[in-house]
C-alpha positions as a Markdown table, in Angstrom:
| # | Residue | x | y | z |
|---|---|---|---|---|
| 1 | Met | 2.7 | -34.2 | -27.5 |
| 2 | Thr | 3.3 | -31.2 | -29.6 |
| 3 | Pro | 0.9 | -28.3 | -29.9 |
| 4 | Gln | -0.2 | -29.7 | -33.2 |
| 5 | Asp | -0.9 | -33.1 | -31.6 |
| 6 | Met | -2.9 | -31.3 | -28.9 |
| 7 | Val | -5.2 | -29.5 | -31.4 |
| 8 | Asp | -5.6 | -32.7 | -33.5 |
| 9 | Leu | -6.7 | -34.7 | -30.4 |
| 10 | Lys | -10.1 | -36.4 | -31.0 |
| 11 | Ala | -12.5 | -37.3 | -28.2 |
| 12 | Ser | -12.4 | -40.9 | -29.5 |
| 13 | Glu | -8.7 | -41.0 | -28.6 |
| 14 | Val | -9.3 | -40.2 | -24.9 |
| 15 | Asp | -10.3 | -43.0 | -22.5 |
| 16 | Trp | -12.1 | -40.9 | -19.8 |
| 17 | Arg | -12.3 | -43.9 | -17.4 |
| 18 | Lys | -8.7 | -45.1 | -17.7 |
| 19 | Met | -7.3 | -41.6 | -17.9 |
| 20 | Thr | -5.3 | -42.3 | -21.1 |
| 21 | Ile | -4.8 | -41.0 | -24.6 |
| 22 | Ser | -4.2 | -43.5 | -27.5 |
| 23 | Arg | -3.1 | -42.0 | -30.8 |
| 24 | Val | -0.7 | -41.9 | -33.6 |
| 25 | Arg | 1.3 | -38.7 | -33.7 |
| 26 | Ser | -0.3 | -36.1 | -36.1 |
| 27 | Lys | 2.7 | -36.0 | -38.5 |
| 28 | Met | 2.7 | -39.8 | -38.8 |
| 29 | Gln | -1.0 | -40.5 | -39.2 |
| 30 | Lys | -0.8 | -41.0 | -43.0 |
| 31 | Ser | 2.4 | -43.1 | -42.8 |
| 32 | Glu | 2.5 | -46.9 | -42.4 |
| 33 | Lys | 5.3 | -46.4 | -39.9 |
| 34 | Gly | 3.2 | -44.4 | -37.5 |
| 35 | Ile | 2.6 | -46.3 | -34.3 |
| 36 | Leu | -0.3 | -46.2 | -31.9 |
| 37 | Val | 0.9 | -45.0 | -28.5 |
| 38 | Thr | -1.2 | -45.0 | -25.3 |
| 39 | Tyr | -0.1 | -42.4 | -22.8 |
| 40 | Val | -1.3 | -42.5 | -19.2 |
| 41 | Leu | -2.4 | -38.9 | -18.2 |
| 42 | Trp | -1.1 | -37.1 | -15.2 |
| 43 | Asp | -3.8 | -36.2 | -12.7 |
| 44 | Arg | -3.3 | -32.5 | -13.4 |
| 45 | Thr | -3.6 | -33.1 | -17.1 |
| 46 | Phe | -6.6 | -35.2 | -16.9 |
| 47 | Gly | -8.3 | -32.7 | -14.5 |
| 48 | Leu | -7.8 | -29.9 | -17.1 |
| 49 | Leu | -9.0 | -32.1 | -20.0 |
| 50 | His | -12.0 | -33.2 | -17.9 |
| 51 | Lys | -12.8 | -29.6 | -17.0 |
| 52 | Tyr | -12.2 | -27.9 | -20.3 |
| 53 | Gly | -12.1 | -30.6 | -23.0 |
| 54 | Glu | -14.9 | -31.4 | -25.4 |
| 55 | Arg | -16.5 | -34.9 | -25.4 |
| 56 | Asn | -17.2 | -34.9 | -29.1 |
| 57 | Gly | -15.1 | -34.1 | -32.1 |
| 58 | Leu | -11.9 | -32.3 | -31.2 |
| 59 | Val | -11.1 | -32.3 | -27.5 |
| 60 | Ile | -9.2 | -29.0 | -27.5 |
| 61 | Thr | -10.9 | -26.2 | -29.4 |
| 62 | Lys | -8.0 | -23.8 | -29.0 |
| 63 | Ser | -5.5 | -23.0 | -31.8 |
| 64 | Lys | -1.9 | -24.1 | -31.9 |
| 65 | Ser | -0.8 | -20.5 | -31.4 |
| 66 | Thr | -3.0 | -20.2 | -28.3 |
| 67 | Ile | -1.4 | -23.3 | -26.7 |
| 68 | Gln | 2.1 | -21.9 | -27.5 |
| 69 | Ala | 1.1 | -18.5 | -26.0 |
| 70 | Ala | 0.0 | -20.3 | -22.8 |
| 71 | Leu | 3.4 | -21.8 | -22.4 |
| 72 | Arg | 5.0 | -18.4 | -22.9 |
| 73 | Arg | 2.7 | -16.9 | -20.2 |
| 74 | His | 3.6 | -19.7 | -17.8 |
| 75 | Arg | 7.3 | -19.3 | -18.5 |
| 76 | Asp | 7.1 | -15.6 | -17.8 |
| 77 | Lys | 5.1 | -16.2 | -14.6 |
| 78 | Ile | 7.8 | -18.4 | -13.2 |
| 79 | Arg | 10.4 | -16.0 | -14.4 |
| 80 | Met | 12.2 | -18.5 | -16.6 |
| 81 | Glu | 14.8 | -16.6 | -18.5 |
| 82 | Glu | 15.4 | -19.1 | -21.3 |
| 83 | Glu | 13.3 | -19.2 | -24.4 |
| 84 | Ile | 11.8 | -22.7 | -23.9 |
| 85 | Gly | 9.2 | -24.3 | -26.2 |
| 86 | Tyr | 7.4 | -27.6 | -26.5 |
| 87 | Gly | 10.2 | -29.1 | -28.6 |
| 88 | Thr | 12.7 | -28.5 | -25.8 |
| 89 | Leu | 10.3 | -29.9 | -23.2 |
| 90 | Lys | 9.8 | -33.0 | -25.3 |
| 91 | Lys | 13.5 | -33.5 | -25.9 |
| 92 | Thr | 14.4 | -33.0 | -22.3 |
| 93 | Ser | 11.6 | -35.4 | -21.2 |
| 94 | Gly | 12.9 | -38.0 | -23.7 |
| 95 | Thr | 16.4 | -37.6 | -22.4 |
| 96 | Leu | 15.3 | -38.1 | -18.8 |
| 97 | Ile | 13.4 | -41.2 | -19.7 |
| 98 | Ala | 16.2 | -42.6 | -21.8 |
| 99 | His | 18.6 | -42.2 | -18.9 |
| 100 | Lys | 16.3 | -43.6 | -16.2 |
| 101 | Phe | 14.7 | -46.4 | -18.3 |
| 102 | Asp | 16.0 | -47.3 | -21.8 |
| 103 | Ser | 16.0 | -46.2 | -25.4 |
| 104 | Asp | 13.0 | -48.4 | -26.3 |
| 105 | Thr | 10.8 | -46.7 | -23.7 |
| 106 | Asn | 12.1 | -43.3 | -24.8 |
| 107 | Asn | 11.3 | -44.1 | -28.5 |
| 108 | Leu | 7.8 | -45.2 | -27.5 |
| 109 | Phe | 7.3 | -42.1 | -25.4 |
| 110 | Leu | 8.4 | -39.9 | -28.3 |
| 111 | Gly | 6.1 | -41.8 | -30.7 |
| 112 | His | 9.0 | -43.0 | -32.9 |
| 113 | Ser | 8.6 | -46.1 | -35.0 |
| 114 | Pro | 10.4 | -49.2 | -33.8 |
| 115 | Arg | 13.8 | -49.8 | -35.4 |
| 116 | Gly | 14.7 | -53.1 | -36.9 |
| 117 | Thr | 12.6 | -56.0 | -38.1 |
| 118 | Thr | 12.4 | -57.8 | -34.8 |
| 119 | Lys | 11.2 | -54.7 | -32.9 |
| 120 | Arg | 8.7 | -53.8 | -35.7 |
| 121 | His | 7.2 | -57.2 | -36.2 |
| 122 | Tyr | 7.9 | -59.5 | -33.2 |
| 123 | Glu | 8.3 | -57.5 | -30.0 |
| 124 | Ala | 5.4 | -55.9 | -28.4 |
| 125 | Ala | 5.9 | -52.4 | -26.8 |
| 126 | Asp | 6.2 | -52.4 | -23.1 |
| 127 | Gln | 3.1 | -50.4 | -22.1 |
| 128 | Glu | 3.6 | -50.9 | -18.4 |
| 129 | Lys | 7.2 | -49.6 | -18.6 |
| 130 | Leu | 5.9 | -46.5 | -20.6 |
| 131 | Asn | 3.3 | -45.9 | -17.9 |
| 132 | Glu | 5.9 | -46.1 | -15.2 |
| 133 | Ala | 8.2 | -43.7 | -17.1 |
| 134 | Val | 5.4 | -41.1 | -17.6 |
| 135 | Arg | 4.4 | -41.3 | -13.9 |
| 136 | Trp | 8.1 | -41.0 | -12.9 |
| 137 | Leu | 8.5 | -38.0 | -15.2 |
| 138 | Glu | 5.5 | -36.3 | -13.5 |
| 139 | Gly | 7.3 | -36.6 | -10.2 |
| 140 | Gln | 10.4 | -35.1 | -11.7 |
| 141 | Cys | 8.5 | -32.2 | -13.2 |
| 142 | Phe | 6.5 | -31.4 | -10.1 |
| 143 | Ala | 8.9 | -32.4 | -7.3 |
| 144 | Val | 10.0 | -28.8 | -6.7 |
| 145 | Gly | 7.8 | -25.7 | -6.3 |
| 146 | Thr | 4.4 | -27.3 | -6.6 |
């Protein structure tokens, strides 16, 4: 999710019992090609949403710039020298998923529309594989220095 997706997140898109978010990416919501993607939340992420998120209206009441500033503060805290943003994190996550799983799972993770008539109209997205990929990615992100 991008910072814009985070600030656009509605409480109705969060399933508080299943620990998932189901939504179409913000930039694709007015397009017929936008697909609904359900993301299983990491325990850490769900804990923060549960603790700080709103249950009505918009879940995150912070601005996009506040979210970006939080990433910069965390980057400075861990003494990361590179200028890294959400775009870089998203691309890197997608690359890791594509290498470990496949391009279909990566496209679903990134919220990209299915390519080709068969994928768009006849093949259902593999939700279990996406869930597995997101859980695997969590392990990759927090395996060192947690």
